[in-house]
TORKOL-4160 file (C-alpha; in steps of 0.2 Angstrom, whole numbers, padded with zeros to 4 digits, m for minus):
387
<pt num="1" X="0073" Y="m0069" Z="0055"/>
<pt num="2" X="0076" Y="m0050" Z="0056"/>
<pt num="3" X="0094" Y="m0043" Z="0057"/>
<pt num="4" X="0099" Y="m0039" Z="0075"/>
<pt num="5" X="0106" Y="m0021" Z="0077"/>
<pt num="6" X="0119" Y="m0017" Z="0089"/>
<pt num="7" X="0114" Y="m0005" Z="0104"/>
<pt num="8" X="0124" Y="0009" Z="0112"/>
<pt num="9" X="0126" Y="0003" Z="0130"/>
<pt num="10" X="0127" Y="0013" Z="0146"/>
<pt num="11" X="0141" Y="0001" Z="0153"/>
<pt num="12" X="0153" Y="0008" Z="0140"/>
<pt num="13" X="0149" Y="0027" Z="0143"/>
<pt num="14" X="0157" Y="0040" Z="0153"/>
<pt num="15" X="0144" Y="0047" Z="0164"/>
<pt num="16" X="0153" Y="0055" Z="0179"/>
<pt num="17" X="0145" Y="0071" Z="0184"/>
<pt num="18" X="0130" Y="0069" Z="0172"/>
<pt num="19" X="0112" Y="0070" Z="0176"/>
<pt num="20" X="0104" Y="0054" Z="0167"/>
<pt num="21" X="0086" Y="0053" Z="0162"/>
<pt num="22" X="0082" Y="0035" Z="0163"/>
<pt num="23" X="0066" Y="0027" Z="0156"/>
<pt num="24" X="0061" Y="0012" Z="0167"/>
<pt num="25" X="0047" Y="m0001" Z="0169"/>
<pt num="26" X="0038" Y="0001" Z="0185"/>
<pt num="27" X="0021" Y="m0004" Z="0192"/>
<pt num="28" X="0010" Y="0003" Z="0205"/>
<pt num="29" X="0012" Y="m0004" Z="0223"/>
<pt num="30" X="m0003" Y="m0015" Z="0222"/>
<pt num="31" X="0004" Y="m0024" Z="0206"/>
<pt num="32" X="0011" Y="m0042" Z="0208"/>
<pt num="33" X="0025" Y="m0035" Z="0197"/>
<pt num="34" X="0030" Y="m0020" Z="0208"/>
<pt num="35" X="0044" Y="m0028" Z="0217"/>
<pt num="36" X="0051" Y="m0037" Z="0202"/>
<pt num="37" X="0052" Y="m0020" Z="0192"/>
<pt num="38" X="0059" Y="m0011" Z="0208"/>
<pt num="39" X="0073" Y="m0023" Z="0208"/>
<pt num="40" X="0078" Y="m0020" Z="0190"/>
<pt num="41" X="0077" Y="m0001" Z="0193"/>
<pt num="42" X="0087" Y="m0001" Z="0209"/>
<pt num="43" X="0101" Y="m0012" Z="0200"/>
<pt num="44" X="0102" Y="0000" Z="0186"/>
<pt num="45" X="0102" Y="0016" Z="0197"/>
<pt num="46" X="0116" Y="0008" Z="0208"/>
<pt num="47" X="0127" Y="0006" Z="0193"/>
<pt num="48" X="0125" Y="0024" Z="0187"/>
<pt num="49" X="0127" Y="0031" Z="0205"/>
<pt num="50" X="0143" Y="0020" Z="0207"/>
<pt num="51" X="0150" Y="0029" Z="0191"/>
<pt num="52" X="0147" Y="0046" Z="0197"/>
<pt num="53" X="0130" Y="0051" Z="0189"/>
<pt num="54" X="0114" Y="0057" Z="0196"/>
<pt num="55" X="0097" Y="0049" Z="0190"/>
<pt num="56" X="0080" Y="0055" Z="0186"/>
<pt num="57" X="0068" Y="0040" Z="0183"/>
<pt num="58" X="0053" Y="0041" Z="0172"/>
<pt num="59" X="0040" Y="0028" Z="0169"/>
<pt num="60" X="0022" Y="0025" Z="0164"/>
<pt num="61" X="0009" Y="0013" Z="0171"/>
<pt num="62" X="m0009" Y="0011" Z="0168"/>
<pt num="63" X="m0020" Y="0015" Z="0153"/>
<pt num="64" X="m0022" Y="0034" Z="0150"/>
<pt num="65" X="m0037" Y="0030" Z="0139"/>
<pt num="66" X="m0046" Y="0019" Z="0152"/>
<pt num="67" X="m0059" Y="0023" Z="0165"/>
<pt num="68" X="m0054" Y="0029" Z="0182"/>
<pt num="69" X="m0038" Y="0038" Z="0188"/>
<pt num="70" X="m0021" Y="0032" Z="0184"/>
<pt num="71" X="m0010" Y="0025" Z="0198"/>
<pt num="72" X="0002" Y="0037" Z="0206"/>
<pt num="73" X="0021" Y="0032" Z="0208"/>
<pt num="74" X="0023" Y="0041" Z="0224"/>
<pt num="75" X="0020" Y="0025" Z="0234"/>
<pt num="76" X="0036" Y="0018" Z="0226"/>
<pt num="77" X="0048" Y="0031" Z="0234"/>
<pt num="78" X="0050" Y="0022" Z="0251"/>
<pt num="79" X="0052" Y="0005" Z="0244"/>
<pt num="80" X="0064" Y="0011" Z="0231"/>
<pt num="81" X="0074" Y="0021" Z="0244"/>
<pt num="82" X="0075" Y="0005" Z="0254"/>
<pt num="83" X="0082" Y="m0004" Z="0240"/>
<pt num="84" X="0095" Y="0009" Z="0238"/>
<pt num="85" X="0101" Y="0008" Z="0256"/>
<pt num="86" X="0090" Y="0022" Z="0262"/>
<pt num="87" X="0096" Y="0035" Z="0250"/>
<pt num="88" X="0084" Y="0049" Z="0248"/>
<pt num="89" X="0073" Y="0048" Z="0232"/>
<pt num="90" X="0065" Y="0065" Z="0227"/>
<pt num="91" X="0048" Y="0064" Z="0220"/>
<pt num="92" X="0043" Y="0075" Z="0205"/>
<pt num="93" X="0025" Y="0077" Z="0207"/>
<pt num="94" X="0024" Y="0089" Z="0192"/>
<pt num="95" X="0037" Y="0081" Z="0181"/>
<pt num="96" X="0042" Y="0096" Z="0170"/>
<pt num="97" X="0040" Y="0110" Z="0184"/>
<pt num="98" X="0049" Y="0100" Z="0197"/>
<pt num="99" X="0063" Y="0094" Z="0186"/>
<pt num="100" X="0066" Y="0112" Z="0182"/>
<pt num="101" X="0068" Y="0116" Z="0200"/>
<pt num="102" X="0077" Y="0100" Z="0205"/>
<pt num="103" X="0093" Y="0103" Z="0215"/>
<pt num="104" X="0110" Y="0099" Z="0208"/>
<pt num="105" X="0113" Y="0089" Z="0224"/>
<pt num="106" X="0099" Y="0077" Z="0220"/>
<pt num="107" X="0106" Y="0060" Z="0217"/>
<pt num="108" X="0090" Y="0050" Z="0213"/>
<pt num="109" X="0073" Y="0057" Z="0208"/>
<pt num="110" X="0057" Y="0049" Z="0202"/>
<pt num="111" X="0044" Y="0058" Z="0191"/>
<pt num="112" X="0026" Y="0055" Z="0193"/>
<pt num="113" X="0017" Y="0043" Z="0181"/>
<pt num="114" X="0020" Y="0050" Z="0164"/>
<pt num="115" X="0004" Y="0041" Z="0158"/>
<pt num="116" X="m0004" Y="0056" Z="0166"/>
<pt num="117" X="0005" Y="0068" Z="0154"/>
<pt num="118" X="m0006" Y="0071" Z="0138"/>
<pt num="119" X="0009" Y="0078" Z="0129"/>
<pt num="120" X="0019" Y="0062" Z="0133"/>
<pt num="121" X="0006" Y="0050" Z="0128"/>
<pt num="122" X="0003" Y="0060" Z="0111"/>
<pt num="123" X="0022" Y="0059" Z="0107"/>
<pt num="124" X="0024" Y="0078" Z="0108"/>
<pt num="125" X="0042" Y="0082" Z="0104"/>
<pt num="126" X="0041" Y="0098" Z="0114"/>
<pt num="127" X="0038" Y="0088" Z="0130"/>
<pt num="128" X="0053" Y="0078" Z="0127"/>
<pt num="129" X="0063" Y="0094" Z="0123"/>
<pt num="130" X="0058" Y="0101" Z="0140"/>
<pt num="131" X="0065" Y="0086" Z="0149"/>
<pt num="132" X="0081" Y="0086" Z="0138"/>
<pt num="133" X="0084" Y="0104" Z="0143"/>
<pt num="134" X="0088" Y="0098" Z="0161"/>
<pt num="135" X="0097" Y="0082" Z="0158"/>
<pt num="136" X="0114" Y="0077" Z="0150"/>
<pt num="137" X="0110" Y="0060" Z="0144"/>
<pt num="138" X="0096" Y="0047" Z="0141"/>
<pt num="139" X="0096" Y="0029" Z="0146"/>
<pt num="140" X="0082" Y="0017" Z="0140"/>
<pt num="141" X="0080" Y="0003" Z="0153"/>
<pt num="142" X="0062" Y="0000" Z="0149"/>
<pt num="143" X="0060" Y="m0015" Z="0138"/>
<pt num="144" X="0041" Y="m0017" Z="0141"/>
<pt num="145" X="0037" Y="0002" Z="0139"/>
<pt num="146" X="0048" Y="0002" Z="0123"/>
<pt num="147" X="0032" Y="m0004" Z="0114"/>
<pt num="148" X="0024" Y="0013" Z="0116"/>
<pt num="149" X="0026" Y="0028" Z="0104"/>
<pt num="150" X="0027" Y="0040" Z="0119"/>
<pt num="151" X="0037" Y="0057" Z="0118"/>
<pt num="152" X="0051" Y="0052" Z="0130"/>
<pt num="153" X="0054" Y="0035" Z="0122"/>
<pt num="154" X="0052" Y="0042" Z="0104"/>
<pt num="155" X="0061" Y="0059" Z="0105"/>
<pt num="156" X="0074" Y="0059" Z="0119"/>
<pt num="157" X="0087" Y="0048" Z="0109"/>
<pt num="158" X="0087" Y="0062" Z="0096"/>
<pt num="159" X="0090" Y="0076" Z="0109"/>
<pt num="160" X="0103" Y="0068" Z="0121"/>
<pt num="161" X="0117" Y="0056" Z="0121"/>
<pt num="162" X="0108" Y="0040" Z="0122"/>
<pt num="163" X="0111" Y="0022" Z="0128"/>
<pt num="164" X="0103" Y="0006" Z="0132"/>
<pt num="165" X="0102" Y="0002" Z="0151"/>
<pt num="166" X="0107" Y="m0015" Z="0158"/>
<pt num="167" X="0089" Y="m0022" Z="0159"/>
<pt num="168" X="0085" Y="m0018" Z="0142"/>
<pt num="169" X="0101" Y="m0024" Z="0133"/>
<pt num="170" X="0101" Y="m0040" Z="0143"/>
<pt num="171" X="0083" Y="m0044" Z="0138"/>
<pt num="172" X="0088" Y="m0039" Z="0120"/>
<pt num="173" X="0103" Y="m0050" Z="0120"/>
<pt num="174" X="0092" Y="m0065" Z="0127"/>
<pt num="175" X="0078" Y="m0063" Z="0115"/>
<pt num="176" X="0090" Y="m0059" Z="0100"/>
<pt num="177" X="0100" Y="m0074" Z="0104"/>
<pt num="178" X="0085" Y="m0085" Z="0104"/>
<pt num="179" X="0078" Y="m0077" Z="0088"/>
<pt num="180" X="0095" Y="m0078" Z="0079"/>
<pt num="181" X="0097" Y="m0096" Z="0081"/>
<pt num="182" X="0113" Y="m0094" Z="0091"/>
<pt num="183" X="0107" Y="m0105" Z="0106"/>
<pt num="184" X="0102" Y="m0122" Z="0099"/>
<pt num="185" X="0093" Y="m0133" Z="0102"/>
<pt num="186" X="0079" Y="m0121" Z="0106"/>
<pt num="187" X="0062" Y="m0125" Z="0113"/>
<pt num="188" X="0046" Y="m0115" Z="0113"/>
<pt num="189" X="0031" Y="m0117" Z="0125"/>
<pt num="190" X="0015" Y="m0109" Z="0121"/>
<pt num="191" X="m0001" Y="m0109" Z="0132"/>
<pt num="192" X="m0015" Y="m0099" Z="0138"/>
<pt num="193" X="m0027" Y="m0089" Z="0127"/>
<pt num="194" X="m0024" Y="m0078" Z="0111"/>
<pt num="195" X="m0022" Y="m0093" Z="0100"/>
<pt num="196" X="m0021" Y="m0083" Z="0084"/>
<pt num="197" X="m0006" Y="m0072" Z="0091"/>
<pt num="198" X="0003" Y="m0087" Z="0098"/>
<pt num="199" X="0001" Y="m0097" Z="0082"/>
<pt num="200" X="0008" Y="m0082" Z="0072"/>
<pt num="201" X="0023" Y="m0082" Z="0084"/>
<pt num="202" X="0025" Y="m0101" Z="0082"/>
<pt num="203" X="0026" Y="m0099" Z="0063"/>
<pt num="204" X="0038" Y="m0085" Z="0064"/>
<pt num="205" X="0050" Y="m0094" Z="0076"/>
<pt num="206" X="0050" Y="m0111" Z="0067"/>
<pt num="207" X="0067" Y="m0108" Z="0057"/>
<pt num="208" X="0076" Y="m0108" Z="0074"/>
<pt num="209" X="0066" Y="m0121" Z="0084"/>
<pt num="210" X="0070" Y="m0139" Z="0088"/>
<pt num="211" X="0055" Y="m0143" Z="0100"/>
<pt num="212" X="0038" Y="m0136" Z="0104"/>
<pt num="213" X="0025" Y="m0140" Z="0118"/>
<pt num="214" X="0008" Y="m0133" Z="0120"/>
<pt num="215" X="m0004" Y="m0130" Z="0134"/>
<pt num="216" X="m0020" Y="m0121" Z="0138"/>
<pt num="217" X="m0032" Y="m0116" Z="0125"/>
<pt num="218" X="m0018" Y="m0117" Z="0112"/>
<pt num="219" X="m0016" Y="m0135" Z="0116"/>
<pt num="220" X="m0035" Y="m0138" Z="0116"/>
<pt num="221" X="m0037" Y="m0130" Z="0099"/>
<pt num="222" X="m0023" Y="m0140" Z="0092"/>
<pt num="223" X="m0031" Y="m0156" Z="0099"/>
<pt num="224" X="m0047" Y="m0152" Z="0090"/>
<pt num="225" X="m0038" Y="m0148" Z="0074"/>
<pt num="226" X="m0031" Y="m0166" Z="0074"/>
<pt num="227" X="m0049" Y="m0172" Z="0077"/>
<pt num="228" X="m0046" Y="m0177" Z="0095"/>
<pt num="229" X="m0061" Y="m0175" Z="0106"/>
<pt num="230" X="m0060" Y="m0160" Z="0118"/>
<pt num="231" X="m0078" Y="m0161" Z="0124"/>
<pt num="232" X="m0082" Y="m0144" Z="0133"/>
<pt num="233" X="m0064" Y="m0138" Z="0133"/>
<pt num="234" X="m0061" Y="m0120" Z="0128"/>
<pt num="235" X="m0055" Y="m0119" Z="0111"/>
<pt num="236" X="m0053" Y="m0105" Z="0097"/>
<pt num="237" X="m0064" Y="m0112" Z="0084"/>
<pt num="238" X="m0058" Y="m0100" Z="0071"/>
<pt num="239" X="m0040" Y="m0106" Z="0073"/>
<pt num="240" X="m0042" Y="m0124" Z="0070"/>
<pt num="241" X="m0036" Y="m0124" Z="0052"/>
<pt num="242" X="m0021" Y="m0112" Z="0056"/>
<pt num="243" X="m0017" Y="m0124" Z="0071"/>
<pt num="244" X="m0017" Y="m0139" Z="0060"/>
<pt num="245" X="m0006" Y="m0131" Z="0047"/>
<pt num="246" X="0006" Y="m0125" Z="0060"/>
<pt num="247" X="0008" Y="m0143" Z="0066"/>
<pt num="248" X="0010" Y="m0149" Z="0049"/>
<pt num="249" X="0023" Y="m0136" Z="0045"/>
<pt num="250" X="0032" Y="m0141" Z="0061"/>
<pt num="251" X="0033" Y="m0159" Z="0055"/>
<pt num="252" X="0041" Y="m0153" Z="0039"/>
<pt num="253" X="0053" Y="m0142" Z="0048"/>
<pt num="254" X="0058" Y="m0158" Z="0059"/>
<pt num="255" X="0052" Y="m0149" Z="0075"/>
<pt num="256" X="0048" Y="m0161" Z="0089"/>
<pt num="257" X="0030" Y="m0154" Z="0093"/>
<pt num="258" X="0021" Y="m0161" Z="0108"/>
<pt num="259" X="0003" Y="m0159" Z="0113"/>
<pt num="260" X="m0006" Y="m0166" Z="0128"/>
<pt num="261" X="m0008" Y="m0185" Z="0129"/>
<pt num="262" X="m0017" Y="m0184" Z="0146"/>
<pt num="263" X="m0027" Y="m0171" Z="0156"/>
<pt num="264" X="m0033" Y="m0164" Z="0172"/>
<pt num="265" X="m0052" Y="m0162" Z="0168"/>
<pt num="266" X="m0066" Y="m0153" Z="0177"/>
<pt num="267" X="m0085" Y="m0151" Z="0174"/>
<pt num="268" X="m0083" Y="m0132" Z="0176"/>
<pt num="269" X="m0070" Y="m0118" Z="0178"/>
<pt num="270" X="m0073" Y="m0116" Z="0197"/>
<pt num="271" X="m0065" Y="m0120" Z="0214"/>
<pt num="272" X="m0080" Y="m0131" Z="0217"/>
<pt num="273" X="m0078" Y="m0141" Z="0201"/>
<pt num="274" X="m0078" Y="m0160" Z="0200"/>
<pt num="275" X="m0060" Y="m0164" Z="0195"/>
<pt num="276" X="m0052" Y="m0180" Z="0188"/>
<pt num="277" X="m0036" Y="m0186" Z="0180"/>
<pt num="278" X="m0038" Y="m0193" Z="0163"/>
<pt num="279" X="m0025" Y="m0204" Z="0155"/>
<pt num="280" X="m0030" Y="m0202" Z="0137"/>
<pt num="281" X="m0029" Y="m0189" Z="0123"/>
<pt num="282" X="m0048" Y="m0186" Z="0121"/>
<pt num="283" X="m0058" Y="m0177" Z="0135"/>
<pt num="284" X="m0073" Y="m0186" Z="0142"/>
<pt num="285" X="m0090" Y="m0179" Z="0137"/>
<pt num="286" X="m0097" Y="m0166" Z="0149"/>
<pt num="287" X="m0079" Y="m0161" Z="0155"/>
<pt num="288" X="m0066" Y="m0149" Z="0150"/>
<pt num="289" X="m0047" Y="m0150" Z="0150"/>
<pt num="290" X="m0041" Y="m0137" Z="0164"/>
<pt num="291" X="m0023" Y="m0143" Z="0165"/>
<pt num="292" X="m0010" Y="m0155" Z="0157"/>
<pt num="293" X="m0009" Y="m0172" Z="0165"/>
<pt num="294" X="0006" Y="m0181" Z="0173"/>
<pt num="295" X="0012" Y="m0190" Z="0157"/>
<pt num="296" X="0011" Y="m0174" Z="0147"/>
<pt num="297" X="0021" Y="m0165" Z="0161"/>
<pt num="298" X="0034" Y="m0178" Z="0161"/>
<pt num="299" X="0036" Y="m0178" Z="0142"/>
<pt num="300" X="0037" Y="m0159" Z="0142"/>
<pt num="301" X="0050" Y="m0159" Z="0156"/>
<pt num="302" X="0061" Y="m0172" Z="0147"/>
<pt num="303" X="0060" Y="m0162" Z="0131"/>
<pt num="304" X="0064" Y="m0145" Z="0137"/>
<pt num="305" X="0078" Y="m0151" Z="0149"/>
<pt num="306" X="0089" Y="m0155" Z="0133"/>
<pt num="307" X="0087" Y="m0137" Z="0126"/>
<pt num="308" X="0100" Y="m0123" Z="0126"/>
<pt num="309" X="0087" Y="m0110" Z="0126"/>
<pt num="310" X="0068" Y="m0109" Z="0130"/>
<pt num="311" X="0055" Y="m0096" Z="0127"/>
<pt num="312" X="0039" Y="m0100" Z="0137"/>
<pt num="313" X="0023" Y="m0089" Z="0134"/>
<pt num="314" X="0007" Y="m0093" Z="0142"/>
<pt num="315" X="0002" Y="m0105" Z="0156"/>
<pt num="316" X="m0002" Y="m0124" Z="0154"/>
<pt num="317" X="m0018" Y="m0124" Z="0163"/>
<pt num="318" X="m0032" Y="m0112" Z="0170"/>
<pt num="319" X="m0020" Y="m0105" Z="0183"/>
<pt num="320" X="m0032" Y="m0093" Z="0190"/>
<pt num="321" X="m0038" Y="m0108" Z="0201"/>
<pt num="322" X="m0024" Y="m0116" Z="0211"/>
<pt num="323" X="m0029" Y="m0134" Z="0208"/>
<pt num="324" X="m0028" Y="m0131" Z="0189"/>
<pt num="325" X="m0011" Y="m0123" Z="0190"/>
<pt num="326" X="m0001" Y="m0138" Z="0196"/>
<pt num="327" X="0006" Y="m0142" Z="0178"/>
<pt num="328" X="0012" Y="m0124" Z="0176"/>
<pt num="329" X="0020" Y="m0124" Z="0194"/>
<pt num="330" X="0028" Y="m0141" Z="0191"/>
<pt num="331" X="0036" Y="m0135" Z="0175"/>
<pt num="332" X="0042" Y="m0119" Z="0183"/>
<pt num="333" X="0050" Y="m0129" Z="0197"/>
<pt num="334" X="0059" Y="m0140" Z="0184"/>
<pt num="335" X="0065" Y="m0125" Z="0173"/>
<pt num="336" X="0071" Y="m0115" Z="0189"/>
<pt num="337" X="0086" Y="m0127" Z="0188"/>
<pt num="338" X="0088" Y="m0124" Z="0169"/>
<pt num="339" X="0106" Y="m0117" Z="0165"/>
<pt num="340" X="0102" Y="m0111" Z="0148"/>
<pt num="341" X="0094" Y="m0095" Z="0141"/>
<pt num="342" X="0076" Y="m0095" Z="0148"/>
<pt num="343" X="0063" Y="m0082" Z="0144"/>
<pt num="344" X="0046" Y="m0081" Z="0152"/>
<pt num="345" X="0033" Y="m0070" Z="0144"/>
<pt num="346" X="0015" Y="m0065" Z="0147"/>
<pt num="347" X="0006" Y="m0059" Z="0163"/>
<pt num="348" X="0000" Y="m0076" Z="0169"/>
<pt num="349" X="0016" Y="m0086" Z="0166"/>
<pt num="350" X="0026" Y="m0072" Z="0175"/>
<pt num="351" X="0014" Y="m0070" Z="0189"/>
<pt num="352" X="0016" Y="m0089" Z="0192"/>
<pt num="353" X="0035" Y="m0088" Z="0191"/>
<pt num="354" X="0036" Y="m0074" Z="0204"/>
<pt num="355" X="0023" Y="m0083" Z="0216"/>
<pt num="356" X="0034" Y="m0099" Z="0215"/>
<pt num="357" X="0048" Y="m0090" Z="0225"/>
<pt num="358" X="0061" Y="m0096" Z="0212"/>
<pt num="359" X="0073" Y="m0085" Z="0204"/>
<pt num="360" X="0070" Y="m0082" Z="0185"/>
<pt num="361" X="0081" Y="m0069" Z="0176"/>
<pt num="362" X="0071" Y="m0064" Z="0161"/>
<pt num="363" X="0053" Y="m0060" Z="0163"/>
<pt num="364" X="0042" Y="m0050" Z="0150"/>
<pt num="365" X="0025" Y="m0048" Z="0158"/>
<pt num="366" X="0017" Y="m0039" Z="0144"/>
<pt num="367" X="0014" Y="m0052" Z="0130"/>
<pt num="368" X="0011" Y="m0038" Z="0117"/>
<pt num="369" X="0029" Y="m0032" Z="0119"/>
<pt num="370" X="0035" Y="m0050" Z="0116"/>
<pt num="371" X="0024" Y="m0052" Z="0100"/>
<pt num="372" X="0030" Y="m0035" Z="0093"/>
<pt num="373" X="0048" Y="m0039" Z="0096"/>
<pt num="374" X="0047" Y="m0057" Z="0089"/>
<pt num="375" X="0037" Y="m0052" Z="0074"/>
<pt num="376" X="0046" Y="m0035" Z="0070"/>
<pt num="377" X="0064" Y="m0039" Z="0077"/>
<pt num="378" X="0064" Y="m0024" Z="0088"/>
<pt num="379" X="0052" Y="m0011" Z="0097"/>
<pt num="380" X="0049" Y="0007" Z="0093"/>
<pt num="381" X="0058" Y="0014" Z="0109"/>
<pt num="382" X="0073" Y="0003" Z="0105"/>
<pt num="383" X="0074" Y="0007" Z="0087"/>
<pt num="384" X="0076" Y="0026" Z="0092"/>
<pt num="385" X="0092" Y="0023" Z="0101"/>
<pt num="386" X="0108" Y="0027" Z="0093"/>
<pt num="387" X="0101" Y="0041" Z="0083"/>
């Protein structure tokens, strides 16, 4: 596994009287992750305010190369203010111009979506310099955005005193502890789509794993790789050999690897589907596996309860349809009581976690960010810190 570097942390810095530019993860008000990100941001802002600093928040959301307009962050002013006990939050509609004019009396300000600034997206150092001219220090609290080569993430650490914020270093510690084998026994749950990416993660993490469980298309592909009938189930036919080899390697590494022994099956992926419970490995002709069965769930729960740390990336069934999401929901309910290091990753898994109403500490909704971190040991925006 890659060596884990130490991060300069804001909790050890003297920031009284300073204006801090803090990079954060945010989502537009319509996103299911909006409130989750706001809670992270508000907690970090309160920490800085309590220590006598003022804060300018910067974030990006949406695809600047996609069709349609990018979401505005102005709709977050009111809910962020509410989380800060009614404190005024200034909105910088034109990030550079409004930052230059920002009053010294401003305690908290939020820039408009930086994904709408071409110079930011292109990684232009002069854009970062224009921001640095009006700030005293930089804090990166944006774990997900740290994947991007944007100007503020890339260049501000070289222009200002710089630190990791609490959200970033807590997620860093959690993932680094898992990857470094410091929290054994360790379990990995992989589900959903993107079989190639997830098999790559599985292989990378094998040296620090003790258990493994599969769901979704990952499990279907592994079942087919072991010559178990999957009928109409969705599989990644190009990944059968890799899946078989990964399971073989897991056996050699003495990793207890489980794949489904029973299923919830349906004749189509639809709310009107004919649904059955099937108490066997192989899927009945004309049907597809859409969720793990009760015996599989029980074995997965028992397996993971004995772990000190768990990384779960991807749902166990077709969670877009409620009756196919019961395995994922039940597993989340079980793991909500887990006392060890639990990391949930991927949009579908994290959406289900938030919808459950249970409290989960470490969510990484963007699967690309997780993959980059695991495969390379860091993220570009994090590597820039400490320069």
